C-alpha positions as a printed Julia matrix, in Angstrom:
365×3 Matrix{Float64}:
 -25.77    9.56  -18.97
 -22.4     8.61  -20.52
 -19.24    8.95  -18.4
 -15.71    8.03  -19.51
 -13.03    7.5   -16.85
  -9.34    7.77  -17.73
  -6.68    6.04  -15.61
  -3.36    5.03  -17.17
  -1.7     3.9   -13.94
   0.26    0.67  -14.35
  -0.25   -0.59  -10.82
  -3.06   -0.89   -8.32
  -3.52    1.51   -5.43
  -6.21    3.47   -3.66
  -7.36    5.17   -6.86
  -7.9     1.85   -8.57
  -9.76    0.4    -5.57
 -11.94    3.5    -5.7
 -12.89    2.71   -9.31
 -13.5    -0.93   -8.43
 -16.24    0.17   -6.01
 -17.61    3.16   -7.91
 -17.97    2.07  -11.53
 -20.24   -0.98  -11.06
 -22.48    1.09   -8.79
 -22.86    3.78  -11.44
 -23.58    1.13  -14.08
 -26.34   -0.3   -11.88
 -27.93    3.15  -11.85
 -28.1     3.14  -15.64
 -24.95    5.12  -16.4
 -23.07    4.08  -19.52
 -19.58    3.78  -18.01
 -16.37    3.65  -20.03
 -12.8     3.22  -18.81
  -9.59    4.08  -20.65
  -6.6     2.24  -19.2
  -3.35    0.61  -20.29
  -3.55   -2.95  -21.62
  -2.37   -5.69  -19.28
  -2.9    -3.66  -16.1
  -4.89   -4.49  -12.98
  -7.65   -2.18  -14.16
  -8.01   -3.83  -17.55
  -8.43   -7.2   -15.82
 -10.64   -5.84  -13.03
 -13.53   -4.99  -15.34
 -13.13   -7.74  -17.91
 -16.48   -9.35  -18.81
 -18.47   -6.73  -16.89
 -20.88   -4.01  -17.9
 -18.01   -1.49  -17.91
 -16.76   -0.62  -21.4
 -12.98   -1.04  -21.16
 -10.79    0.66  -23.77
  -7.27   -0.69  -23.35
  -5.08    1.86  -25.12
  -1.29    1.71  -25.18
   0.31    4.96  -24.09
   4.0     3.98  -24.37
   6.07    4.31  -27.54
   4.0     5.48  -30.47
   0.95    5.38  -28.19
   2.2     8.58  -26.59
   1.29   10.33  -29.85
  -1.75    8.34  -30.98
  -3.64    7.71  -27.72
  -5.27   11.16  -27.67
  -6.68   10.55  -31.16
  -8.0     7.14  -30.1
  -9.7     8.58  -27.03
 -11.16   11.41  -29.11
 -12.7     8.84  -31.43
 -14.21    7.0   -28.45
 -15.68   10.21  -27.04
 -17.17   11.1   -30.39
 -18.5     7.7   -31.43
 -19.82    6.62  -28.01
 -21.24    9.99  -27.03
 -19.4    10.45  -23.75
 -20.53   13.75  -22.24
 -18.32   13.59  -19.15
 -14.62   12.65  -18.94
 -13.36   11.93  -15.42
  -9.53   12.0   -15.18
  -8.02   10.05  -12.3
  -4.31   10.87  -12.47
  -2.42   14.11  -13.03
  -0.34   12.63  -15.83
  -3.56   11.89  -17.75
  -4.71   15.51  -17.92
  -2.88   16.54  -21.1
  -3.93   13.4   -22.96
  -7.58   13.72  -21.93
  -7.76   17.47  -22.54
  -6.28   17.05  -26.02
  -8.7    14.21  -26.76
 -11.67   16.33  -25.72
 -10.6    19.07  -28.14
  -9.98   16.61  -30.96
 -13.37   14.98  -30.41
 -15.23   18.2   -31.25
 -17.77   17.34  -28.51
 -16.6    19.59  -25.63
 -17.32   17.06  -22.87
 -17.27   18.1   -19.22
 -13.71   17.58  -17.91
 -13.43   16.47  -14.28
 -10.18   15.78  -12.44
 -10.24   13.54   -9.35
  -6.82   13.66   -7.64
  -6.27   10.8    -5.19
  -3.06   12.11   -3.63
  -1.74   15.52   -2.65
   1.08   15.25   -5.2
  -1.31   16.14   -8.0
  -0.38   17.88  -11.25
   0.6    21.35  -10.07
   0.4    23.15  -13.42
  -2.01   26.03  -12.97
  -2.61   26.14  -16.72
  -3.65   22.47  -16.86
  -5.75   22.67  -13.7
  -7.57   25.7   -15.09
  -8.62   23.63  -18.11
 -10.75   21.42  -15.86
 -14.46   22.23  -15.58
 -14.64   20.63  -12.14
 -12.27   19.05   -9.64
 -13.52   16.45   -7.17
 -11.28   15.84   -4.19
 -11.41   13.08   -1.6
 -10.44   15.18    1.42
 -10.09   18.71    2.73
  -6.33   18.17    2.72
  -6.21   17.81   -1.06
  -8.84   20.5    -1.59
  -6.8    23.02    0.4
  -3.58   22.11   -1.43
  -5.34   22.57   -4.76
  -6.8    25.91   -3.76
  -3.4    27.1    -2.58
  -1.76   25.97   -5.79
  -4.38   27.53   -8.05
  -6.7    29.96   -6.19
  -8.7    30.76   -9.33
 -10.16   27.24   -9.45
 -11.38   27.22   -5.82
 -15.01   27.61   -6.86
 -14.76   24.5    -9.07
 -13.56   22.21   -6.29
 -15.83   19.97   -4.26
 -15.32   17.01   -1.94
 -16.93   13.6    -2.37
 -15.72   11.12    0.22
 -14.82    7.51   -0.37
 -17.22    4.77    0.51
 -16.41    1.09    1.07
 -18.24   -2.17    0.52
 -19.7    -3.02    3.92
 -20.66   -6.5     2.78
 -16.93   -7.23    2.52
 -15.68   -5.3     5.54
 -17.81   -5.88    8.59
 -17.73   -7.41   12.06
 -18.94  -10.78   10.76
 -15.29  -11.53   10.03
 -14.25  -11.55   13.67
 -12.31  -14.54   14.97
 -10.53  -15.91   11.91
  -7.04  -15.21   13.32
  -5.29  -16.08   10.06
  -2.44  -13.63   10.61
  -1.82  -14.84   14.15
  -1.71  -18.44   12.94
   0.59  -17.57   10.06
   3.18  -15.98   12.36
   2.64  -18.19   15.4
   1.34  -15.41   17.62
  -0.77  -16.41   20.58
  -4.19  -14.82   21.27
  -2.77  -12.66   24.08
  -0.1   -11.02   21.94
  -1.04   -7.41   21.25
  -0.75   -6.45   17.59
  -0.6    -2.9    16.29
  -1.15   -2.82   12.54
  -0.63   -0.41    9.68
  -1.1    -0.5     5.91
   1.01    1.02    3.16
   4.52    0.8     1.76
   7.23    2.32    3.88
   7.45    5.72    2.25
   4.44    6.53    4.46
   6.6     7.43    7.48
   6.17    4.16    9.42
   9.72    4.62   10.71
   8.48    7.27   13.14
   6.27    4.73   14.89
   9.34    2.73   15.94
  10.04    5.33   18.63
   6.43    4.97   19.76
   6.75    1.19   19.76
   9.81    1.35   22.01
   7.76    3.21   24.63
   4.73    0.94   24.19
   6.8    -2.21   24.73
   8.04   -0.9    28.05
   4.51   -1.44   29.33
   3.41   -4.24   26.97
   6.64   -6.12   26.17
   5.16   -8.68   23.77
   3.53   -6.09   21.48
   4.14   -6.59   17.75
   4.02   -4.08   14.92
   2.47   -5.68   11.81
   2.97   -4.03    8.43
   0.97   -4.72    5.3
   3.79   -3.6     3.04
   6.54   -4.87    0.77
   9.71   -5.9     2.61
  12.09   -4.87   -0.16
  12.39   -2.51   -3.08
  12.78    1.02   -1.66
  15.36    2.77    0.49
  12.92    3.51    3.28
  12.73   -0.21    4.06
  16.47   -0.42    4.73
  16.28    2.69    6.91
  13.31    1.23    8.79
  15.1    -2.07    9.48
  18.27   -0.29   10.6
  16.29    1.89   12.99
  14.4    -1.12   14.35
  17.67   -2.91   15.02
  19.12    0.18   16.66
  16.14    0.32   19.04
  16.2    -3.44   19.71
  12.85   -3.91   17.99
  13.68   -6.23   15.09
  11.89   -9.16   16.72
   8.8    -6.99   17.25
   8.24   -6.37   13.55
   5.85   -8.61   11.61
   6.22   -8.3     7.84
   2.82   -9.32    6.53
   3.48   -8.34    2.89
   0.81   -7.16    0.51
  -2.58   -8.81    0.9
  -5.67   -9.34   -1.22
  -8.86   -7.59   -0.19
 -10.15  -10.86    1.24
  -7.03  -11.38    3.34
  -7.13   -7.79    4.55
 -10.3    -8.64    6.45
  -8.43  -11.19    8.55
  -5.62   -8.71    9.13
  -8.02   -6.13   10.56
  -9.63   -8.84   12.67
  -6.3    -9.88   14.18
  -4.91   -6.47   15.11
  -5.82   -4.75   18.36
  -5.23   -1.2    17.12
  -4.54    0.35   13.71
  -2.11    3.27   13.49
  -1.14    5.72   10.78
   1.91    7.99   10.95
   1.58    9.33    7.4
   1.02   13.09    7.57
   0.37   13.55    3.86
  -2.22   10.81    3.19
  -4.76   11.74    0.54
  -7.49   10.0     2.51
  -6.68    6.4     3.48
  -9.29    3.88    2.38
  -7.71    1.28    4.63
  -8.64    3.33    7.7
 -12.33    2.96    6.84
 -11.86   -0.79    6.32
 -10.17   -1.17    9.7
 -12.93    0.77   11.47
 -15.63   -1.25    9.71
 -14.15   -4.52   10.95
 -13.85   -3.19   14.49
 -10.25   -2.03   14.84
  -9.79    1.31   16.65
  -7.59    3.73   14.68
  -4.99    6.16   16.03
  -3.37    8.59   13.58
  -1.48   11.84   13.46
  -3.77   14.84   13.11
  -2.68   15.66    9.57
  -3.53   14.89    5.96
  -6.73   13.41    4.64
  -7.14   10.84    7.4
  -8.57   13.63    9.56
 -11.74   13.59    7.46
 -12.43   10.0     8.48
 -11.48   10.33   12.15
 -12.61   13.76   13.32
 -15.43   13.23   15.86
 -15.18    9.48   15.25
 -15.87    7.53   18.47
 -13.54    4.78   17.27
 -10.6     7.0    16.34
  -7.97    9.2    17.97
  -6.1    12.05   16.28
  -2.69   12.82   17.77
  -1.41   16.4    17.63
   2.15   15.7    18.72
   4.85   13.25   17.65
   5.99    9.73   18.49
   5.78   10.15   22.27
   2.19   11.39   22.1
   1.3     8.58   19.69
   2.68    6.03   22.17
   0.72    7.59   25.02
  -2.56    7.31   23.11
  -1.92    3.71   22.09
  -1.07    2.78   25.69
  -4.2     4.56   26.95
  -6.43    2.46   24.7
  -4.54   -0.79   25.31
  -4.77   -0.35   29.08
  -8.54    0.03   29.04
 -10.31   -3.05   27.68
 -13.74   -1.46   28.13
 -12.7     1.6    26.11
 -11.23   -0.53   23.34
 -14.42   -2.6    23.21
 -16.56    0.53   22.94
 -14.37    1.88   20.15
 -14.46   -1.46   18.37
 -18.25   -1.48   18.44
 -18.55    2.18   17.38
 -16.32    1.9    14.31
 -18.66   -0.15   12.12
 -21.59    2.15   12.92
 -19.53    5.23   12.05
 -18.51    3.84    8.66
 -22.03    2.64    7.85
 -23.45    6.08    8.6
 -20.89    8.18    6.73
 -18.7     6.13    4.41
 -20.72    3.4     2.7
 -20.2     2.53   -0.95
 -23.89    3.19   -1.63
 -23.55    6.76   -0.36
 -20.46    7.36   -2.51
 -22.16    6.02   -5.65
 -25.24    8.15   -5.03
 -23.13   11.28   -4.47
 -21.24   10.77   -7.73
 -24.39    9.92   -9.64
 -26.07   13.14   -8.56
 -22.92   15.15   -9.25
 -22.49   13.76  -12.77
 -26.17   14.3   -13.47
 -25.94   17.92  -12.36
 -22.78   18.87  -14.26
 -23.9    17.01  -17.36
 -27.22   18.87  -17.4
 -25.5    22.27  -17.02
 -23.2    21.55  -19.96
 -26.07   20.9   -22.35
């Protein structure tokens, strides 16, 4: 089985972490895996000197016109029967390459966020669309009802050897910011366009009962307007000293972050899925989130999670409820790793994709 993935994103986000976990697993199952990406990106370095065939193709400048021809040559010469497109802006390039190759490979689109390519014409050119949550599936079906029968969900899975309860007790974040063991830390992950500002009103209520509570953000502290708005709102509410700017962390350092926080929260109502929520649960952090977006798929019926139907006041009430009850928090902390192991392991994700690729590839022949 030969599968070519296309991802021309310059940075590194959830979609790229997804490939980091998926591609080696497929290769171990005997799949010939190729990856088209931009040269000099995180992806090109991620799979250097591995079994993944990396094709670093420039898309800027003249590459905007020649990249489709280069990919077509790769499809033709390497015999790729399936092309899996990871970003909406890669659809035209990949579709054109498939036509130019003369091989009619199976075209699969895997949107990672709800702001996918909304062109009905382009979406209809896809043989299959694999989503990561019901939230994205429903948005796709609303945008282009005719493709509903081609959509299926395959959930993320994470590496449980990296994120597990063995990492309890390191306290690196607490040491870094001089926080004592009794300080309650509420943590969240993601740059500040993900609506973290709304949690400040929750935090004000929480600190009335737990005055020393801190809100730790794994996010950049500069670069976008939402950060300025967040800081101004924190100052207005008298919460500036309660904010801990952790910055962006490596995967290894994220383990210590999850270990140090008492509760993880998400206020983003339009999250595609939220890999970090699985990581937090796997390391033993209870998660409280608004009942919206793709995060629902990870937390519905989860004994370590709470979905909040209301706004900031309701979010605060749920956080306080868990923080008041040490026995409840302990039960949630112990249940989270079991939940992730049962439903969201990397091995399960790899197996689901392997079977899916095998099925669609056989039907195309």
